[in-house]
C-alpha positions as CSV (number, residue, x, y, z in Angstrom):
1,M,0.0,0.0,0.0
2,R,2.9,2.4,0.7
3,I,4.5,1.6,-2.6
4,A,1.2,2.4,-4.4
5,T,0.9,5.8,-2.5
6,F,4.5,6.6,-3.5
7,A,3.9,5.7,-7.1
8,I,0.7,7.7,-7.4
9,S,2.4,10.7,-5.8
10,G,5.3,10.4,-8.3
11,M,2.9,10.2,-11.2
12,L,1.0,13.3,-10.1
13,A,4.2,15.2,-9.6
14,V,5.3,14.3,-13.2
15,A,1.9,15.1,-14.6
16,V,2.1,18.6,-13.1
17,A,5.8,19.3,-13.7
18,F,6.1,18.6,-17.4
19,P,3.1,20.8,-18.6
20,A,4.4,23.6,-16.3
21,A,7.8,23.4,-17.8
22,A,6.4,23.3,-21.4
23,Q,4.2,26.4,-20.9
24,K,4.7,29.0,-23.6
25,K,6.7,31.9,-22.4
26,P,6.3,35.4,-24.0
27,T,8.8,36.1,-26.8
28,V,10.9,39.2,-27.0
29,S,8.6,40.6,-29.7
30,E,5.5,40.1,-27.5
31,A,7.2,41.8,-24.5
32,T,8.3,44.7,-26.7
33,L,4.8,45.1,-28.0
34,R,3.4,45.1,-24.5
35,S,6.0,47.7,-23.5
36,F,5.2,49.9,-26.6
37,E,1.5,49.7,-25.8
38,A,2.1,50.7,-22.2
39,C,4.3,53.6,-23.3
40,A,1.8,54.8,-25.9
41,K,-0.9,54.8,-23.3
42,R,1.2,56.8,-20.9
43,A,2.0,59.3,-23.7
44,A,-1.7,59.6,-24.5
45,D,-2.5,60.1,-20.8
46,M,0.0,63.0,-20.8
47,G,-1.6,64.6,-23.8
48,L,1.1,63.6,-26.3
49,V,-0.6,62.6,-29.5
50,P,1.2,61.0,-32.5
51,G,3.0,63.6,-34.5
52,Q,3.3,66.1,-31.6
53,A,6.7,67.4,-30.7
54,G,8.2,65.5,-27.8
55,R,6.3,62.3,-28.2
56,I,9.0,60.5,-30.1
57,E,11.6,61.4,-27.4
58,F,9.2,60.3,-24.7
59,M,8.6,57.0,-26.4
60,K,12.3,56.4,-26.8
61,E,13.0,57.1,-23.2
62,C,10.0,55.0,-22.0
63,M,10.9,52.0,-24.2
64,G,14.5,52.3,-23.2
65,G,13.7,52.4,-19.5
66,R,15.8,55.5,-18.9
67,P,15.5,57.7,-15.9
68,G,12.9,60.4,-16.3
69,S,10.4,58.1,-17.8
70,S,8.8,56.9,-14.6
71,P,5.3,57.9,-13.7
72,S,6.6,59.9,-10.7
73,S,8.7,62.2,-12.9
74,E,5.9,63.0,-15.4
75,R,4.8,66.6,-15.5
76,R,1.2,67.5,-16.1
């Protein structure tokens, strides 16, 4: 009976471990797209529309993760 319990526990562990390890992870392009969308939303919230002066610089800083692009440093 103890061997059966051990065997069933092992099978359950394997059944959970392999699918978890095989789960699809986001690719670089998906992560970049999410980052771009978040930066574009922040720019729109600040009133920077496409084509407006300063938007490209803000997007570059936001996408690059440079200092000055955090929400606490945004000026309204």
